[in-house]
DSSP file (Angstrom, degrees, kcal/mol; ACC not computed):
  #  RESIDUE AA STRUCTURE BP1 BP2  ACC     N-H-->O    O-->H-N    N-H-->O    O-->H-N    TCO  KAPPA ALPHA  PHI   PSI    X-CA   Y-CA   Z-CA
    1    1 A M              0   0    0      0, 0.0     0, 0.0     0, 0.0     0, 0.0   0.000 360.0 360.0 360.0 146.1    1.5   19.5  -31.6
    2    2 A N     >  -     0   0    0      1,-0.1     4,-2.3     2,-0.0     3,-0.3  -0.419 360.0-137.6 -62.0 126.7   -1.9   20.8  -32.7
    3    3 A P  H  > S+     0   0    0      0, 0.0     4,-2.2     0, 0.0    -1,-0.1   0.829 102.7  55.1 -59.1 -32.7   -3.7   22.4  -29.7
    4    4 A K  H  > S+     0   0    0      2,-0.2     4,-2.0     1,-0.2     5,-0.1   0.913 109.3  45.9 -67.7 -41.4   -7.0   20.8  -30.8
    5    5 A I  H  > S+     0   0    0     -3,-0.3     4,-2.5     2,-0.2     5,-0.2   0.910 112.4  51.4 -65.6 -42.1   -5.5   17.3  -30.8
    6    6 A L  H  X S+     0   0    0     -4,-2.3     4,-2.5     1,-0.2    -2,-0.2   0.898 109.1  50.9 -61.1 -40.8   -3.8   18.0  -27.5
    7    7 A L  H  X S+     0   0    0     -4,-2.2     4,-2.4     2,-0.2    -1,-0.2   0.898 110.2  49.1 -63.7 -41.7   -7.2   19.1  -26.0
    8    8 A V  H  X S+     0   0    0     -4,-2.0     4,-2.2     2,-0.2    -2,-0.2   0.911 112.3  48.1 -64.2 -43.4   -8.9   16.0  -27.2
    9    9 A I  H  X S+     0   0    0     -4,-2.5     4,-2.4     2,-0.2    -2,-0.2   0.923 112.0  49.5 -63.6 -44.5   -6.2   13.8  -25.8
   10   10 A L  H  X S+     0   0    0     -4,-2.5     4,-2.3     1,-0.2    -2,-0.2   0.907 110.6  49.7 -61.7 -43.0   -6.4   15.6  -22.4
   11   11 A A  H  X S+     0   0    0     -4,-2.4     4,-2.1     2,-0.2    -1,-0.2   0.898 111.1  49.7 -62.8 -40.9  -10.2   15.3  -22.3
   12   12 A A  H  X S+     0   0    0     -4,-2.2     4,-2.1     2,-0.2    -2,-0.2   0.912 111.0  49.0 -65.2 -42.5   -9.9   11.5  -23.0
   13   13 A L  H  X S+     0   0    0     -4,-2.4     4,-2.5     1,-0.2    -2,-0.2   0.896 110.8  50.3 -64.8 -40.3   -7.3   11.1  -20.3
   14   14 A L  H  X S+     0   0    0     -4,-2.3     4,-2.5     2,-0.2    -1,-0.2   0.890 109.7  51.0 -64.2 -39.2   -9.4   13.0  -17.8
   15   15 A A  H  X S+     0   0    0     -4,-2.1     4,-1.9     2,-0.2    -2,-0.2   0.906 111.4  47.6 -64.3 -41.6  -12.5   10.9  -18.6
   16   16 A I  H  X S+     0   0    0     -4,-2.1     4,-2.1     2,-0.2    -2,-0.2   0.921 112.8  48.8 -65.5 -43.9  -10.5    7.7  -18.1
   17   17 A A  H  X S+     0   0    0     -4,-2.5     4,-1.8     1,-0.2    -2,-0.2   0.902 110.4  50.7 -63.9 -41.4   -9.0    8.9  -14.8
   18   18 A A  H  X S+     0   0    0     -4,-2.5     4,-0.9     1,-0.2    -1,-0.2   0.890 110.5  49.4 -64.0 -39.1  -12.5    9.9  -13.5
   19   19 A Q  H  < S+     0   0    0     -4,-1.9     3,-0.4     1,-0.2    -1,-0.2   0.893 110.8  49.8 -67.3 -39.3  -13.9    6.5  -14.4
   20   20 A A  H  < S+     0   0    0     -4,-2.1    -1,-0.2     1,-0.2    -2,-0.2   0.834 113.1  46.6 -68.2 -32.2  -11.1    4.7  -12.6
   21   21 A A  H  < S+     0   0    0     -4,-1.8    -1,-0.2    -5,-0.2    -2,-0.2   0.604  90.8 102.5 -86.1 -12.1  -11.5    6.8   -9.5
   22   22 A A  S  < S-     0   0    0     -4,-0.9    -3,-0.0    -3,-0.4    -4,-0.0  -0.391  80.6-104.2 -72.7 148.4  -15.3    6.5   -9.3
   23   23 A P        -     0   0    0      0, 0.0     2,-2.3     0, 0.0    -1,-0.1  -0.277  42.8 -93.8 -65.5 159.7  -16.8    4.1   -6.7
   24   24 A D  S   >S+     0   0    0      1,-0.2     5,-0.6     7,-0.1     3,-0.3  -0.497  71.5 141.8 -76.9  79.2  -18.1    0.8   -8.1
   25   25 A D  T > 5 +     0   0    0     -2,-2.3     3,-1.0     3,-0.2    -1,-0.2   0.260  35.8 101.8-105.4  12.7  -21.7    2.0   -8.5
   26   26 A A  T 3 5S+     0   0    0      1,-0.3    -1,-0.2     2,-0.1    -2,-0.1   0.881  93.6  38.3 -60.5 -36.1  -22.4    0.1  -11.7
   27   27 A A  T 3 5S-     0   0    0     -3,-0.3    -1,-0.3     2,-0.2    -2,-0.1   0.364 128.8-100.6 -92.4   4.1  -24.3   -2.4   -9.6
   28   28 A G  T < 5S+     0   0    0     -3,-1.0     2,-0.5     1,-0.3    -3,-0.2   0.646  80.0 135.8  87.5  15.4  -25.6    0.4   -7.4
   29   29 A C      < +     0   0    0     -5,-0.6     2,-0.4    25,-0.2    -1,-0.3  -0.861  22.0 164.2-104.4 126.8  -23.1   -0.2   -4.6
   30   30 A V  E     +A   53   0A   0     23,-2.0    23,-2.4    -2,-0.5     2,-0.4  -0.923  16.6 175.6-134.3 112.4  -21.3    2.6   -2.8
   31   31 A I  E     -A   52   0A   0     -2,-0.4     2,-0.4    21,-0.2    21,-0.2  -0.956   8.6-179.4-123.5 134.7  -19.8    1.3    0.5
   32   32 A R  E     -A   51   0A   0     19,-2.8    19,-1.4    -2,-0.4     2,-0.6  -0.999  17.3-150.4-133.5 134.1  -17.6    3.2    2.9
   33   33 A I  E     +A   50   0A   0     -2,-0.4    17,-0.3    17,-0.2    -2,-0.0  -0.916  19.1 171.9-100.1 118.0  -16.0    2.0    6.2
   34   34 A D  E     +     0   0A   0     15,-2.6    16,-0.2    -2,-0.6    -1,-0.2   0.818  54.3  66.6 -92.9 -37.8  -15.6    4.9    8.6
   35   35 A E  E    S+A   49   0A   0     14,-2.2    14,-3.0     2,-0.1    -1,-0.3  -0.998  91.1  26.7-142.4 142.3  -14.6    2.9   11.7
   36   36 A P  S    S-     0   0    0      0, 0.0     2,-0.2     0, 0.0    13,-0.1   0.679  87.8-132.9 -71.1 169.2  -12.3    1.3   12.5
   37   37 A S    >   -     0   0    0     -2,-0.2     3,-2.0     1,-0.1    -3,-0.1  -0.509  35.7 -80.2 -85.3 159.4   -9.7    2.9   10.3
   38   38 A D  T 3  S+     0   0    0      1,-0.3   113,-0.2    -2,-0.2    -1,-0.1  -0.356 117.6  10.6 -59.3 133.6   -7.3    0.9    8.2
   39   39 A E  T 3  S+     0   0    0    111,-4.5    -1,-0.3     1,-0.2   112,-0.2   0.515  92.2 152.5  73.2   8.5   -4.4   -0.4   10.3
   40   40 A Q    <   -     0   0    0     -3,-2.0   112,-2.6   110,-0.4     2,-0.4  -0.379  48.7-118.5 -67.9 146.8   -6.1    0.7   13.6
   41   41 A E  E     +c  152   0B   0    110,-0.2     2,-0.3   112,-0.1   112,-0.2  -0.749  44.3 172.8 -85.2 132.7   -5.3   -1.3   16.8
   42   42 A V  E     -c  153   0B   0    110,-2.9   112,-3.2    -2,-0.4   113,-0.9  -0.832  25.3-129.8-136.8 169.8   -8.4   -3.0   18.2
   43   43 A G        -     0   0    0      2,-0.3   113,-0.2    -2,-0.3    53,-0.2  -0.158  50.5 -71.8-103.4-157.7   -9.5   -5.4   20.8
   44   44 A F  S    S+     0   0    0    113,-1.1    52,-2.8     1,-0.1     2,-0.5   0.939 118.6  42.6 -67.3 -50.2  -11.7   -8.5   20.7
   45   45 A T  E    S+ B   0  95A   0    112,-0.7    -2,-0.3    50,-0.2     2,-0.3  -0.875  72.3 165.2-104.2 127.8  -15.1   -6.8   20.1
   46   46 A I  E     - B   0  94A   0     48,-2.8    48,-3.0    -2,-0.5     2,-0.6  -0.901  33.6-126.9-133.3 163.7  -15.2   -3.9   17.7
   47   47 A Y  E     - B   0  93A   0     -2,-0.3     2,-0.5    46,-0.2    46,-0.2  -0.966  18.6-160.2-114.0 118.7  -17.9   -1.9   15.9
   48   48 A V  E     + B   0  92A   0     44,-3.0    44,-2.7    -2,-0.6     2,-0.3  -0.858  26.5 161.7 -96.1 126.0  -17.5   -1.7   12.1
   49   49 A Q  E     +AB  35  91A   0    -14,-3.0   -15,-2.6    -2,-0.5   -14,-2.2  -0.976   7.5 118.9-147.6 158.7  -19.5    1.2   10.8
   50   50 A G  E     -AB  33  90A   0     40,-1.8    40,-2.1    -2,-0.3     2,-0.3  -0.909  52.1 -68.4 179.9-152.1  -19.9    3.4    7.8
   51   51 A T  E     +AB  32  89A   0    -19,-1.4   -19,-2.8    -2,-0.3     2,-0.3  -0.918  39.0 179.2-129.5 156.1  -22.2    4.5    5.0
   52   52 A A  E     -A   31   0A   0     36,-2.2     2,-0.5    -2,-0.3   -21,-0.2  -0.989  23.8-157.1-157.0 146.4  -23.7    2.7    2.0
   53   53 A A  E     -A   30   0A   0    -23,-2.4   -23,-2.0    -2,-0.3    -2,-0.0  -0.994  32.8-173.4-120.9 120.3  -26.0    3.1   -0.9
   54   54 A L        -     0   0    0     -2,-0.5   -25,-0.2   -25,-0.2     3,-0.1  -0.746  28.7-100.1-117.7 157.7  -27.2   -0.3   -2.0
   55   55 A P    >   -     0   0    0      0, 0.0     3,-1.1     0, 0.0    -1,-0.1  -0.370  61.5 -79.5 -65.2 156.3  -29.3   -1.7   -4.9
   56   56 A P  T 3  S+     0   0    0      0, 0.0     3,-0.1     0, 0.0     0, 0.0  -0.250 113.8  13.1 -57.3 145.7  -32.9   -2.5   -4.0
   57   57 A D  T 3  S+     0   0    0      1,-0.2    58,-0.4    -3,-0.1     2,-0.3   0.776  98.7 126.5  59.6  31.6  -33.6   -5.7   -2.0
   58   58 A S    <   -     0   0    0     -3,-1.1     2,-0.4    56,-0.1    56,-0.2  -0.749  48.4-139.9-115.4 167.9  -29.9   -6.2   -1.2
   59   59 A H  E     -D  113   0B   0     54,-2.5    54,-2.9    -2,-0.3     2,-0.4  -0.986   4.9-140.0-134.6 135.0  -28.2   -6.8    2.1
   60   60 A L  E     -DE 112  81B   0     21,-0.6    21,-2.9    -2,-0.4     2,-0.3  -0.799  24.7-176.8 -94.7 132.5  -24.9   -5.5    3.6
   61   61 A W  E     -DE 111  80B   0     50,-2.9    50,-2.4    -2,-0.4     2,-0.4  -0.951  18.0-141.4-129.9 150.0  -22.8   -8.0    5.6
   62   62 A V  E     -DE 110  79B   0     17,-2.1    16,-3.2    -2,-0.3    17,-0.9  -0.914  20.0-174.5-110.2 138.7  -19.5   -7.7    7.6
   63   63 A F  E     -DE 109  77B   0     46,-2.8    46,-2.2    -2,-0.4     2,-0.3  -0.900   3.4-167.3-127.9 156.6  -16.9  -10.5    7.6
   64   64 A A  E     +DE 108  76B   0     12,-1.8    12,-2.7    -2,-0.3    44,-0.2  -0.984  11.1 162.6-141.9 153.2  -13.6  -11.0    9.4
   65   65 A R  E     -D  107   0B   0     42,-1.6    42,-3.0    -2,-0.3     2,-0.1  -0.934  44.0 -98.6-162.9 148.3  -10.6  -13.3    9.2
   66   66 A P  E >   -D  106   0B   0      0, 0.0     3,-2.4     0, 0.0    40,-0.3  -0.467  37.0-123.3 -63.2 141.1   -7.0  -13.4   10.5
   67   67 A E  G >  S+     0   0    0     38,-3.3     3,-1.7     1,-0.3     4,-0.3   0.802 110.9  68.2 -57.9 -27.5   -4.8  -12.2    7.8
   68   68 A S  G 3  S+     0   0    0     37,-0.4     3,-0.3     1,-0.3    -1,-0.3   0.676  95.8  55.7 -66.1 -16.0   -2.9  -15.5    8.1
   69   69 A H  G X>>S+     0   0    0     -3,-2.4     3,-1.2     1,-0.2     4,-0.9   0.353  75.4 104.8 -94.5   4.4   -6.1  -17.2    6.7
   70   70 A H  G X45S+     0   0    0     -3,-1.7     3,-1.1     1,-0.3    -1,-0.2   0.888  77.0  52.3 -54.4 -44.5   -6.1  -15.1    3.5
   71   71 A T  G 345S+     0   0    0     -3,-0.3    -1,-0.3    -4,-0.3    -2,-0.1   0.732 102.2  60.5 -68.9 -20.0   -4.8  -17.9    1.3
   72   72 A L  G <45S-     0   0    0     -3,-1.2    -1,-0.3     2,-0.1    -2,-0.2   0.725  97.1-140.9 -77.5 -20.9   -7.5  -20.2    2.5
   73   73 A G  T <<5 +     0   0    0     -3,-1.1    66,-0.6    -4,-0.9     2,-0.3   0.599  54.3 133.4  73.7  11.3  -10.2  -17.9    1.2
   74   74 A K  E   < -G  138   0C   0     -5,-0.7     2,-0.3    64,-0.2    -1,-0.2  -0.672  33.6-170.2 -99.0 151.7  -12.5  -18.4    4.2
   75   75 A W  E     -G  137   0C   0     62,-3.1    62,-3.2    -2,-0.3   -10,-0.2  -0.928  23.6-129.9-134.4 156.4  -14.3  -15.8    6.3
   76   76 A W  E     -E   64   0B   0    -12,-2.7   -12,-1.8    -2,-0.3     2,-0.2  -0.947  29.4-135.8-104.7 111.7  -16.2  -15.6    9.5
   77   77 A P  E     -E   63   0B   0      0, 0.0   -14,-0.2     0, 0.0     3,-0.1  -0.471  20.3-173.1 -66.6 137.3  -19.5  -13.8    8.9
   78   78 A Q  E     -     0   0B   0    -16,-3.2     2,-0.3     1,-0.3   -15,-0.2   0.882  47.9 -66.4 -98.0 -54.1  -20.2  -11.3   11.6
   79   79 A D  E     -E   62   0B   0    -17,-0.9   -17,-2.1    13,-0.1    -1,-0.3  -0.946  49.6 -76.5 176.1 169.3  -23.7  -10.0   10.9
   80   80 A E  E     -E   61   0B   0     -2,-0.3     2,-0.7   -19,-0.2   -19,-0.3  -0.639  36.3-141.5 -81.6 141.7  -25.9   -8.0    8.6
   81   81 A G  E     -E   60   0B   0    -21,-2.9   -21,-0.6    -2,-0.3     2,-0.6  -0.917  13.0-144.8-103.8 111.3  -25.6   -4.2    8.7
   82   82 A R        -     0   0    0     -2,-0.7     2,-0.5     9,-0.3     9,-0.3  -0.651  16.2-137.0 -78.9 121.8  -29.0   -2.7    8.3
   83   83 A V        -     0   0    0     -2,-0.6     2,-0.3     7,-0.1     7,-0.2  -0.682  14.1-124.5 -86.2 124.1  -28.6    0.5    6.3
   84   84 A N     >  -     0   0    0      5,-2.8     4,-2.2    -2,-0.5   -32,-0.2  -0.511  13.7-144.5 -67.2 125.6  -30.6    3.5    7.7
   85   85 A A  T  4 S+     0   0    0     -2,-0.3    -1,-0.2     1,-0.2    -2,-0.0   0.766  93.9  47.2 -65.7 -26.3  -32.7    4.8    4.8
   86   86 A E  T  4 S+     0   0    0      1,-0.1    -1,-0.2     3,-0.1    -2,-0.0   0.928 130.5  13.4 -83.5 -47.9  -32.4    8.4    5.9
   87   87 A N  T  4 S-     0   0    0      2,-0.1    -2,-0.2   -36,-0.0    -1,-0.1   0.440  91.4-128.1-112.7  -0.2  -28.6    8.8    6.5
   88   88 A H     <  +     0   0    0     -4,-2.2   -36,-2.2     1,-0.2     2,-0.2   0.637  57.9 146.2  65.7  16.6  -27.3    5.6    4.9
   89   89 A R  E     -B   51   0A   0    -38,-0.2    -5,-2.8    -5,-0.1     2,-0.3  -0.555  24.4-178.1 -85.7 150.7  -25.4    4.7    8.0
   90   90 A W  E     -B   50   0A   0    -40,-2.1   -40,-1.8    -7,-0.2     2,-0.3  -0.957   6.9-168.5-141.5 158.8  -24.8    1.1    9.2
   91   91 A R  E     -B   49   0A   0     -2,-0.3     2,-0.4    -9,-0.3    -9,-0.3  -0.969   3.7-178.0-153.3 133.3  -23.1   -0.5   12.2
   92   92 A V  E     -B   48   0A   0    -44,-2.7   -44,-3.0    -2,-0.3     2,-0.4  -0.999  23.7-132.3-136.0 133.1  -22.1   -4.1   13.0
   93   93 A R  E     -B   47   0A   0     -2,-0.4     2,-0.4   -46,-0.2   -46,-0.2  -0.705  29.2-170.1 -80.2 132.8  -20.5   -5.6   16.1
   94   94 A A  E     -B   46   0A   0    -48,-3.0   -48,-2.8    -2,-0.4     2,-0.5  -0.957  14.1-153.2-125.5 145.2  -17.6   -7.9   15.1
   95   95 A R  E     -B   45   0A   0     -2,-0.4     2,-0.8   -50,-0.2   -50,-0.2  -0.978  14.3-146.8-119.5 129.2  -15.6  -10.3   17.3
   96   96 A L        -     0   0    0    -52,-2.8     5,-0.1    -2,-0.5    -2,-0.0  -0.838  37.9 -75.3-108.3 105.5  -12.1  -11.1   16.3
   97   97 A G        -     0   0    0     -2,-0.8    -1,-0.0     3,-0.1     9,-0.0   0.041  65.7 -58.2  60.2-152.6  -10.6  -14.5   17.0
   98   98 A S    >   -     0   0    0     -3,-0.0     3,-2.1     4,-0.0     4,-0.2  -0.642  57.2 -85.3-122.7 176.6   -9.4  -15.9   20.2
   99   99 A P  G >  S+     0   0    0      0, 0.0     3,-1.5     0, 0.0    58,-0.0   0.823 125.2  65.5 -56.5 -28.9   -6.8  -14.9   22.8
  100  100 A A  G 3  S+     0   0    0      1,-0.3    -3,-0.1     3,-0.0    56,-0.0   0.696  92.7  62.7 -65.9 -17.9   -4.2  -16.7   20.7
  101  101 A N  G X   +     0   0    0     -3,-2.1     3,-2.4    -5,-0.1    52,-0.3   0.436  69.9 126.4 -89.1   0.7   -4.8  -14.1   17.9
  102  102 A V  T <  S+     0   0    0     -3,-1.5    52,-0.2     1,-0.3     3,-0.1  -0.395  76.0  26.0 -60.5 131.9   -3.6  -11.1   19.9
  103  103 A G  T 3  S+     0   0    0     50,-3.9    -1,-0.3     1,-0.4     2,-0.2   0.209  99.3 116.7  97.7 -13.6   -0.9   -9.4   17.9
  104  104 A E    <   -     0   0    0     -3,-2.4    49,-2.7    49,-0.2    -1,-0.4  -0.486  65.5-119.4 -86.9 157.2   -2.3  -10.6   14.5
  105  105 A Y  E     - F   0 152B   0     47,-0.2   -38,-3.3    -2,-0.2   -37,-0.4  -0.746  27.3-157.2 -89.9 143.0   -3.7   -8.6   11.7
  106  106 A F  E     -DF  66 151B   0     45,-3.3    45,-2.6    -2,-0.3     2,-0.5  -0.953   9.6-138.1-121.2 141.4   -7.3   -9.1   10.7
  107  107 A E  E     -DF  65 150B   0    -42,-3.0   -42,-1.6    -2,-0.4     2,-0.4  -0.836  16.4-162.3 -93.3 135.0   -9.0   -8.4    7.4
  108  108 A L  E     -DF  64 149B   0     41,-2.9    41,-2.1    -2,-0.5     2,-0.4  -0.968   8.2-170.6-114.9 135.0  -12.5   -6.9    7.6
  109  109 A A  E     -DF  63 148B   0    -46,-2.2   -46,-2.8    -2,-0.4     2,-0.5  -0.976  13.3-161.5-128.1 141.0  -14.7   -7.0    4.6
  110  110 A V  E     +DF  62 147B   0     37,-2.6    37,-2.6    -2,-0.4     2,-0.3  -0.989  24.0 169.9-119.5 123.6  -18.0   -5.4    3.9
  111  111 A A  E     -D   61   0B   0    -50,-2.4   -50,-2.9    -2,-0.5     2,-0.4  -0.902  27.6-132.1-135.6 161.0  -20.0   -6.9    1.0
  112  112 A V  E     -DF  60 144B   0     32,-0.5    31,-3.4    -2,-0.3    32,-0.5  -0.941  25.4-174.0-120.0 134.7  -23.5   -6.7   -0.5
  113  113 A F  E     -D   59   0B   0    -54,-2.9   -54,-2.5    -2,-0.4    29,-0.1  -0.900  23.8-118.3-130.5 154.1  -25.6   -9.7   -1.3
  114  114 A E     >  -     0   0    0     27,-0.4     4,-2.3    -2,-0.3     3,-0.2  -0.309  49.5 -89.4 -77.7 173.2  -28.9  -10.6   -3.0
  115  115 A E  H  > S+     0   0    0    -58,-0.4     4,-2.5     1,-0.2     5,-0.2   0.861 123.1  54.7 -57.0 -43.3  -31.7  -12.3   -1.0
  116  116 A K  H  > S+     0   0    0      1,-0.2     4,-1.5     2,-0.2    -1,-0.2   0.935 113.3  41.1 -59.7 -48.2  -30.6  -15.9   -1.7
  117  117 A E  H  > S+     0   0    0      1,-0.2     4,-2.4     2,-0.2    -1,-0.2   0.865 112.1  56.9 -69.1 -35.5  -27.0  -15.3   -0.5
  118  118 A H  H  X S+     0   0    0     -4,-2.3     4,-2.8     1,-0.2    -2,-0.2   0.913 105.9  50.0 -59.3 -43.8  -28.3  -13.3    2.5
  119  119 A Q  H  X S+     0   0    0     -4,-2.5     4,-2.4     2,-0.2    -1,-0.2   0.865 109.2  51.8 -65.9 -35.7  -30.5  -16.2    3.6
  120  120 A I  H  X S+     0   0    0     -4,-1.5     4,-2.1     2,-0.2    -2,-0.2   0.933 112.9  45.0 -63.3 -46.6  -27.5  -18.6    3.4
  121  121 A L  H  X S+     0   0    0     -4,-2.4     4,-2.3     2,-0.2    -2,-0.2   0.912 112.7  51.0 -64.1 -42.7  -25.4  -16.2    5.5
  122  122 A R  H  X S+     0   0    0     -4,-2.8     4,-2.5     1,-0.2    -2,-0.2   0.919 110.5  48.6 -61.5 -45.3  -28.3  -15.7    8.0
  123  123 A A  H  X S+     0   0    0     -4,-2.4     4,-2.4     1,-0.2    -1,-0.2   0.892 110.6  52.0 -62.5 -40.3  -28.8  -19.5    8.3
  124  124 A S  H  X S+     0   0    0     -4,-2.1     4,-2.1     1,-0.2    -1,-0.2   0.908 111.8  46.0 -62.2 -42.9  -25.0  -20.0    8.9
  125  125 A L  H  X S+     0   0    0     -4,-2.3     4,-2.4     2,-0.2    -2,-0.2   0.894 111.7  50.9 -69.1 -40.4  -25.0  -17.3   11.6
  126  126 A I  H  X S+     0   0    0     -4,-2.5     4,-2.0     2,-0.2    -2,-0.2   0.914 111.6  48.4 -62.3 -43.0  -28.2  -18.8   13.3
  127  127 A Q  H  X S+     0   0    0     -4,-2.4     4,-2.4     2,-0.2     6,-0.3   0.915 111.0  50.5 -63.6 -43.2  -26.6  -22.2   13.3
  128  128 A A  H  X>S+     0   0    0     -4,-2.1     4,-2.2     1,-0.2     5,-0.5   0.911 111.0  48.4 -61.9 -42.8  -23.3  -20.9   14.8
  129  129 A E  H  <5S+     0   0    0     -4,-2.4    -1,-0.2     1,-0.2    -2,-0.2   0.880 113.6  47.6 -65.1 -37.1  -25.2  -19.1   17.6
  130  130 A A  H  <5S+     0   0    0     -4,-2.0    -2,-0.2    -5,-0.2    -1,-0.2   0.881 123.8  30.4 -71.7 -38.7  -27.2  -22.2   18.4
  131  131 A T  H  <5S-     0   0    0     -4,-2.4    -2,-0.2     2,-0.2    -1,-0.2   0.628  95.8-132.4 -95.7 -15.5  -24.3  -24.6   18.5
  132  132 A R  T  <5 +     0   0    0     -4,-2.2     2,-0.6    -5,-0.3    -3,-0.2   0.723  68.6 126.3  63.9  22.8  -21.6  -22.1   19.6
  133  133 A I      < -     0   0    0     -5,-0.5     2,-0.9    -6,-0.3    -1,-0.2  -0.951  43.4-167.2-111.9 112.7  -19.4  -23.5   16.8
  134  134 A Y        +     0   0    0     -2,-0.6     2,-0.2    -3,-0.1    -9,-0.1  -0.770  12.0 178.5-107.1  89.4  -18.2  -20.7   14.6
  135  135 A D        -     0   0    0     -2,-0.9     2,-0.1   -11,-0.1    -7,-0.1  -0.595  29.6-114.1 -88.7 150.7  -16.7  -22.2   11.5
  136  136 A S        -     0   0    0     -2,-0.2     2,-0.3   -60,-0.1   -60,-0.2  -0.468  35.4-165.8 -77.7 157.4  -15.3  -20.1    8.6
  137  137 A I  E     -G   75   0C   0    -62,-3.2   -62,-3.1    -2,-0.1     2,-0.4  -0.888  28.8 -93.7-136.6 165.4  -17.1  -20.2    5.3
  138  138 A D  E     -G   74   0C   0     -2,-0.3   -64,-0.2   -64,-0.2   -65,-0.1  -0.679  48.7-113.1 -75.2 136.0  -16.6  -19.2    1.7
  139  139 A M        -     0   0    0    -66,-0.6     3,-0.1    -2,-0.4    -1,-0.1  -0.583  35.8-121.8 -70.2 127.7  -17.9  -15.7    1.1
  140  140 A P        -     0   0    0      0, 0.0     2,-0.2     0, 0.0    -1,-0.1  -0.140  43.3 -72.1 -62.5 166.7  -20.9  -16.1   -1.3
  141  141 A A        -     0   0    0      1,-0.1   -27,-0.4     2,-0.0     2,-0.2  -0.445  58.1-143.3 -61.7 126.7  -21.0  -14.2   -4.6
  142  142 A A        -     0   0    0     -2,-0.2   -29,-0.2   -29,-0.1    -1,-0.1  -0.578  16.9-126.4 -95.9 156.7  -21.4  -10.5   -3.9
  143  143 A V  S    S+     0   0    0    -31,-3.4   -30,-0.1    -2,-0.2    -1,-0.1   0.850  97.9   6.5 -66.6 -36.2  -23.4   -8.0   -5.9
  144  144 A C  E    S- F   0 112B   0    -32,-0.5   -32,-0.5  -116,-0.1    -1,-0.1  -0.933 103.5 -70.8-141.8 163.5  -20.3   -5.7   -6.0
  145  145 A P  E     -     0   0B   0      0, 0.0  -121,-0.1     0, 0.0    -2,-0.1  -0.270  57.9-107.4 -58.6 139.2  -16.7   -6.2   -4.9
  146  146 A P  E     -     0   0B   0      0, 0.0     2,-0.5     0, 0.0   -35,-0.2  -0.308  23.3-130.6 -63.7 149.8  -16.2   -6.2   -1.1
  147  147 A V  E     - F   0 110B   0    -37,-2.6   -37,-2.6  -115,-0.0     2,-0.3  -0.901  33.4-169.3 -98.6 130.6  -14.6   -3.2    0.6
  148  148 A T  E     + F   0 109B   0     -2,-0.5     2,-0.3   -39,-0.2   -39,-0.2  -0.899  18.8 174.9-127.1 151.9  -11.8   -4.3    2.9
  149  149 A I  E     - F   0 108B   0    -41,-2.1   -41,-2.9    -2,-0.3     2,-0.4  -0.915  24.0-129.4-139.1 168.4   -9.5   -2.9    5.6
  150  150 A T  E     - F   0 107B   0     -2,-0.3  -111,-4.5   -43,-0.2  -110,-0.4  -0.977  23.3-179.8-122.5 136.1   -6.9   -4.4    7.9
  151  151 A V  E     - F   0 106B   0    -45,-2.6   -45,-3.3    -2,-0.4     2,-0.5  -0.879  23.5-127.1-127.3 162.6   -6.8   -3.9   11.7
  152  152 A R  E     -cF  41 105B   0   -112,-2.6  -110,-2.9    -2,-0.3     2,-0.6  -0.956  16.0-138.7-116.1 123.7   -4.4   -5.3   14.3
  153  153 A K  E     +c   42   0B   0    -49,-2.7   -50,-3.9    -2,-0.5  -110,-0.2  -0.691  28.3 168.4 -81.0 118.3   -5.8   -7.1   17.3
  154  154 A T        +     0   0    0   -112,-3.2     2,-0.3    -2,-0.6  -111,-0.2   0.485  62.1  14.2-111.3  -6.5   -3.8   -5.9   20.4
  155  155 A S        -     0   0    0   -113,-0.9    -1,-0.2     2,-0.1   -52,-0.1  -0.977  54.6-137.5-157.0 167.2   -5.9   -7.3   23.2
  156  156 A H        +     0   0    0     -2,-0.3     2,-0.2  -113,-0.2  -113,-0.1   0.055  66.4 120.9-113.8  22.1   -8.7   -9.8   23.8
  157  157 A L        -     0   0    0      1,-0.1  -113,-1.1   -58,-0.0  -112,-0.7  -0.571  66.7-116.0 -87.5 149.3  -10.6   -7.5   26.2
  158  158 A E              0   0    0     -2,-0.2    -1,-0.1  -114,-0.2    -2,-0.1  -0.504 360.0 360.0 -73.4 150.7  -14.1   -6.3   25.8
  159  159 A P              0   0    0      0, 0.0    -1,-0.1     0, 0.0    -2,-0.0   0.527 360.0 360.0 -70.3 360.0  -14.4   -2.5   25.3
């Protein structure tokens, strides 16, 4: 094969591979979950934390659900993660299920929303805190695809 053609094909394949491996920053989102790690064993209360670069006027939120609820498509919003402008770090406390969920796997999702969806999530959380009724909800449309990990709840104890 002609070395020039081979070089062109190789360059095209490298460009495609680099694009596939790049974070989804087309919308300006780069989200990383540092803790907990995927498949980590956790208790009732955990701290989900990482780094993020977000589009202007957007909001990062953490969600949780037992993996057994995956087909229902519902999530429990945990809270907004305020991203530090200097180091891009964020941290959110999450509470996973009830004592009956010990031994189950939970999905954690970090997603980014525009102001309208942020206000919906905020109102939902305020209502839940006021009534002490924590219902699952459909995750609103996100600015970029959520980043997810799975953890296993091994106790219902506070850290």
